PLY file of the C-alpha trace (Angstrom):
ply
format ascii 1.0
element vertex 324
property float x
property float y
property float z
element edge 323
property int vertex1
property int vertex2
end_header
0.14 -0.27 -0.38
1.64 3.15 -1.16
1.07 6.45 1.08
0.06 9.28 -0.73
1.87 12.30 1.02
0.11 15.94 0.17
2.09 19.13 0.88
0.07 21.66 2.97
-0.63 24.61 1.29
-1.48 27.70 3.38
-4.97 29.08 1.80
-4.23 32.51 0.04
-5.13 35.88 1.69
-8.88 36.82 0.72
-8.20 40.41 -1.13
-11.33 42.37 -0.68
-12.11 45.90 -1.98
-10.88 48.97 0.33
-13.95 50.37 2.33
-14.97 53.87 0.74
-13.92 56.28 2.86
-16.35 59.08 4.10
-16.31 62.84 3.38
-15.75 63.42 7.29
-13.20 60.89 7.13
-11.56 62.41 3.80
-11.67 65.98 5.51
-10.23 65.20 9.28
-6.43 64.83 8.25
-3.64 66.44 10.33
-2.82 69.34 7.49
-7.08 70.12 7.33
-7.45 70.40 10.91
-4.51 72.50 10.89
-6.00 75.04 8.45
-9.61 74.93 10.24
-7.74 75.94 13.32
-6.23 78.98 11.89
-9.09 80.15 9.97
-11.08 79.96 13.37
-8.62 82.27 15.16
-8.73 84.75 11.97
-12.15 84.68 12.25
-11.92 85.20 16.48
-9.54 87.80 16.08
-11.55 89.56 13.09
-14.55 89.59 15.65
-12.60 91.18 18.54
-11.48 93.72 16.39
-14.62 95.06 15.05
-15.74 95.33 18.43
-12.75 97.18 19.75
-13.27 99.48 16.75
-17.01 99.48 16.07
-18.84 103.14 17.67
-19.69 102.53 21.66
-23.57 102.18 21.84
-25.06 105.38 23.13
-25.15 106.10 27.01
-27.77 107.45 28.65
-25.61 109.77 30.69
-26.91 113.14 31.90
-26.22 116.35 30.12
-25.20 117.62 33.88
-23.78 114.86 35.61
-25.48 116.18 38.89
-28.84 114.36 37.43
-27.28 111.27 36.96
-28.31 109.58 40.28
-31.58 111.45 40.48
-32.32 110.01 37.05
-31.94 106.39 38.65
-33.95 107.56 41.80
-36.58 108.23 39.48
-36.44 105.09 37.13
-36.50 102.87 40.75
-39.63 104.90 41.59
-41.47 103.69 38.47
-40.87 106.00 35.70
-39.92 104.67 32.33
-36.02 104.65 31.34
-36.09 106.19 27.48
-38.09 109.15 28.37
-36.34 110.07 31.88
-32.87 109.89 29.89
-34.15 111.78 27.60
-35.45 114.53 29.62
-31.84 114.28 31.65
-29.56 114.05 28.40
-31.38 117.14 26.89
-28.92 120.19 26.82
-31.44 122.72 28.51
-31.73 120.67 31.73
-29.32 121.59 33.93
-28.42 122.18 38.23
-29.48 125.67 38.66
-27.40 127.08 41.59
-28.53 130.91 40.85
-32.40 129.95 40.84
-32.23 127.71 43.98
-30.01 129.49 46.19
-32.75 131.81 46.15
-34.56 129.75 48.92
-31.58 130.32 50.71
-31.06 134.20 50.53
-35.26 135.17 49.79
-36.19 136.89 52.37
-39.73 138.44 52.51
-39.17 141.35 53.99
-37.70 142.43 50.41
-41.49 141.85 48.28
-43.28 144.86 47.63
-47.00 143.41 47.67
-48.10 146.67 48.31
-47.61 147.93 44.42
-50.62 145.85 43.56
-52.81 147.95 45.34
-52.25 151.02 43.50
-54.42 152.87 41.00
-52.78 151.23 37.99
-52.87 147.72 38.75
-56.06 147.98 40.22
-57.51 149.41 36.71
-55.28 146.76 34.89
-57.33 144.28 36.79
-61.09 144.98 36.34
-59.92 145.14 32.78
-58.89 141.74 33.23
-62.44 141.12 34.97
-63.95 142.48 31.84
-61.86 140.25 29.45
-62.06 137.03 30.83
-65.57 137.92 32.71
-67.03 134.68 31.28
-64.74 132.19 32.87
-64.49 134.24 35.98
-68.42 134.18 36.41
-68.83 130.34 35.36
-65.83 129.74 38.31
-67.96 131.74 40.69
-71.17 129.54 40.21
-69.22 126.31 40.08
-66.86 127.08 43.25
-68.56 129.66 44.92
-65.91 131.84 44.65
-65.87 135.67 44.48
-64.56 136.72 41.07
-62.25 139.48 42.59
-60.33 137.20 44.45
-59.59 134.69 41.76
-58.65 138.08 39.74
-56.92 139.48 42.85
-54.65 136.00 43.03
-53.99 136.45 39.49
-52.72 140.05 39.66
-50.10 139.34 42.61
-48.97 135.93 41.50
-48.02 136.60 37.42
-49.28 140.26 36.92
-52.27 138.56 35.37
-50.38 136.01 33.43
-47.90 138.20 31.95
-45.07 137.03 33.77
-45.24 133.44 34.26
-41.65 132.87 35.57
-38.68 132.36 33.56
-36.80 129.27 35.06
-37.32 125.84 33.78
-39.73 123.90 36.22
-37.44 120.66 35.38
-34.39 122.84 36.83
-35.93 123.90 39.16
-36.97 121.27 41.04
-34.31 118.75 39.63
-32.11 120.73 41.29
-33.64 120.90 44.30
-34.37 117.11 44.80
-30.58 116.30 43.84
-29.80 118.11 47.11
-30.25 114.41 48.75
-26.42 113.88 47.33
-23.83 115.83 49.40
-22.24 116.24 46.43
-24.56 118.69 44.77
-25.25 120.02 48.26
-21.33 121.23 48.67
-21.74 122.98 45.53
-24.60 124.92 45.89
-23.00 125.47 49.27
-19.86 127.29 47.45
-22.03 129.72 45.40
-24.44 130.62 48.45
-21.77 130.66 51.50
-20.87 134.33 51.10
-24.87 135.87 50.89
-26.84 133.41 53.02
-27.90 134.27 56.52
-27.32 130.44 57.43
-24.72 128.49 59.27
-23.30 125.44 57.38
-25.38 123.41 59.34
-28.78 124.96 58.91
-28.19 125.07 55.33
-27.47 121.46 55.28
-30.83 120.70 57.33
-32.91 123.00 55.05
-31.34 121.40 51.94
-32.28 117.73 52.96
-35.42 119.04 53.99
-36.45 120.63 50.47
-34.75 118.17 48.62
-37.43 115.45 50.08
-40.32 117.92 49.03
-38.86 118.94 45.87
-38.60 114.95 44.87
-42.10 114.70 45.54
-42.72 118.15 43.76
-40.22 116.86 40.52
-42.69 113.20 40.31
-45.80 115.24 39.95
-44.21 117.75 37.50
-43.32 114.96 35.20
-46.27 112.77 35.39
-48.37 115.54 34.52
-46.40 116.94 31.70
-46.01 113.36 30.67
-49.38 113.16 30.51
-50.10 116.39 28.35
-47.29 115.37 25.72
-45.06 118.60 26.62
-41.90 120.09 26.02
-40.78 119.38 29.71
-37.72 121.50 29.47
-39.58 124.41 27.64
-42.13 124.97 30.67
-41.00 128.08 32.74
-42.09 128.76 36.26
-40.88 130.72 39.35
-37.43 129.25 41.32
-39.93 127.26 43.32
-41.28 125.30 40.78
-44.58 126.97 40.53
-46.06 127.38 37.56
-48.77 128.46 35.34
-51.18 132.39 35.46
-52.14 130.90 39.20
-48.49 129.59 40.05
-49.69 126.19 41.29
-47.38 123.51 42.57
-47.47 120.39 40.35
-48.80 118.35 43.52
-51.69 120.50 43.20
-52.45 119.66 39.68
-53.81 116.77 39.80
-55.84 117.12 42.68
-57.42 120.35 42.33
-56.14 121.70 38.92
-59.19 122.24 36.68
-60.34 122.77 32.98
-62.08 125.98 32.62
-62.20 125.87 28.60
-63.94 122.40 28.47
-61.23 121.03 25.98
-60.57 118.45 28.13
-57.08 119.29 29.26
-55.21 120.92 32.02
-53.24 124.11 31.17
-52.33 126.31 33.68
-50.98 128.52 30.75
-54.70 129.13 29.82
-56.56 132.15 31.35
-59.80 129.77 31.47
-58.03 126.81 33.00
-56.06 128.98 35.44
-59.24 131.14 36.86
-61.30 127.46 36.93
-58.24 126.20 39.04
-57.89 129.43 41.57
-61.50 128.76 42.72
-60.98 125.57 42.73
-58.05 125.56 45.45
-60.09 128.11 47.44
-63.20 126.05 47.41
-61.38 123.54 48.72
-59.57 125.04 51.42
-62.97 126.53 52.86
-63.98 129.42 50.51
-67.52 129.80 50.19
-70.08 132.25 49.44
-70.22 135.38 51.83
-67.42 134.05 53.82
-66.22 136.50 56.83
-63.12 138.32 56.65
-61.32 135.73 59.27
-62.06 133.02 57.56
-61.27 134.31 53.96
-58.14 134.97 55.42
-57.35 131.13 56.46
-58.23 130.11 52.78
-56.27 132.25 51.36
-53.51 131.34 53.66
-53.44 128.03 52.19
-52.55 129.88 48.58
-49.31 131.36 50.30
-48.22 130.92 53.61
-47.76 134.66 54.46
-49.57 137.28 56.16
-48.72 139.74 54.04
-49.46 138.41 50.99
-53.11 137.32 52.47
-53.52 140.60 53.68
-52.79 142.08 50.28
-54.85 140.03 48.63
-58.10 140.81 50.86
-57.41 144.14 50.03
-57.78 144.33 46.39
-61.00 142.65 46.87
-61.72 145.69 48.41
-60.31 148.05 46.05
-62.13 146.08 43.35
-65.58 146.29 44.71
-65.40 149.59 45.45
-67.62 151.59 42.84
-68.42 148.01 40.95
0 1
1 2
2 3
3 4
4 5
5 6
6 7
7 8
8 9
9 10
10 11
11 12
12 13
13 14
14 15
15 16
16 17
17 18
18 19
19 20
20 21
21 22
22 23
23 24
24 25
25 26
26 27
27 28
28 29
29 30
30 31
31 32
32 33
33 34
34 35
35 36
36 37
37 38
38 39
39 40
40 41
41 42
42 43
43 44
44 45
45 46
46 47
47 48
48 49
49 50
50 51
51 52
52 53
53 54
54 55
55 56
56 57
57 58
58 59
59 60
60 61
61 62
62 63
63 64
64 65
65 66
66 67
67 68
68 69
69 70
70 71
71 72
72 73
73 74
74 75
75 76
76 77
77 78
78 79
79 80
80 81
81 82
82 83
83 84
84 85
85 86
86 87
87 88
88 89
89 90
90 91
91 92
92 93
93 94
94 95
95 96
96 97
97 98
98 99
99 100
100 101
101 102
102 103
103 104
104 105
105 106
106 107
107 108
108 109
109 110
110 111
111 112
112 113
113 114
114 115
115 116
116 117
117 118
118 119
119 120
120 121
121 122
122 123
123 124
124 125
125 126
126 127
127 128
128 129
129 130
130 131
131 132
132 133
133 134
134 135
135 136
136 137
137 138
138 139
139 140
140 141
141 142
142 143
143 144
144 145
145 146
146 147
147 148
148 149
149 150
150 151
151 152
152 153
153 154
154 155
155 156
156 157
157 158
158 159
159 160
160 161
161 162
162 163
163 164
164 165
165 166
166 167
167 168
168 169
169 170
170 171
171 172
172 173
173 174
174 175
175 176
176 177
177 178
178 179
179 180
180 181
181 182
182 183
183 184
184 185
185 186
186 187
187 188
188 189
189 190
190 191
191 192
192 193
193 194
194 195
195 196
196 197
197 198
198 199
199 200
200 201
201 202
202 203
203 204
204 205
205 206
206 207
207 208
208 209
209 210
210 211
211 212
212 213
213 214
214 215
215 216
216 217
217 218
218 219
219 220
220 221
221 222
222 223
223 224
224 225
225 226
226 227
227 228
228 229
229 230
230 231
231 232
232 233
233 234
234 235
235 236
236 237
237 238
238 239
239 240
240 241
241 242
242 243
243 244
244 245
245 246
246 247
247 248
248 249
249 250
250 251
251 252
252 253
253 254
254 255
255 256
256 257
257 258
258 259
259 260
260 261
261 262
262 263
263 264
264 265
265 266
266 267
267 268
268 269
269 270
270 271
271 272
272 273
273 274
274 275
275 276
276 277
277 278
278 279
279 280
280 281
281 282
282 283
283 284
284 285
285 286
286 287
287 288
288 289
289 290
290 291
291 292
292 293
293 294
294 295
295 296
296 297
297 298
298 299
299 300
300 301
301 302
302 303
303 304
304 305
305 306
306 307
307 308
308 309
309 310
310 311
311 312
312 313
313 314
314 315
315 316
316 317
317 318
318 319
319 320
320 321
321 322
322 323
């Protein structure tokens, strides 16, 4: 029996076709990754350069830096930021040292109310009463306030509407309100220290007290002016912030001002509205038809806490009634 020997042969390797490379696999080569990183670095550098050279977004800064803190207080108390920033960015709005300093150097002894009892002012007031006869009679009927006392107040307050003040109300009230800030008080003290009779301690106490009062008046003024759509920096009044023919403080407008013209608005620079507002104010404080002098005194005293003022008003009323 013969043996048949078979030589061992290793199986031939199976040749498979190469697997197709995906697009990602094709791209993710070391060279490509290096290029990609360089591009990203370049884009990031361009973004940073653009941010550095682009004009900065406008910041809401007050034209007068003294009011920057005040603007934030108002916003914190509920006023919308954009209108407040717009008001205090206006170049017409500024810290009014000269006007507000009158609060610290003003003396009633320098006033001359007697001038309003002379013949010419009385004649002018009679003419005013004839010109505005209808609104005066309407106010008298509606509120029971004598037309003579309404006219007398218009005479003494603003010379029958011919002089309503020349200081922007927003400046006067903002300046006083800003006195809550020690830096603002220092600025005003430097302005008045040589003319005021007050000591530094008395000045500080009065300034802080006035700032609290003025801040409330400022908020009332802004609410009124915004609601009426007025050009706020253009509204002039007294150094105290009183405005209009009747010289109302803003806090009294919402409570006691009245629409005498029937147009649905309150415009204290309008004679009909001012006349009706004076009548409303005096009625609220106790004036009534046939009121005796002692009670009339008390009602007018609420308009201006000055005996000299009140006695002048009542004297004018007597003069207007003579020969009428």
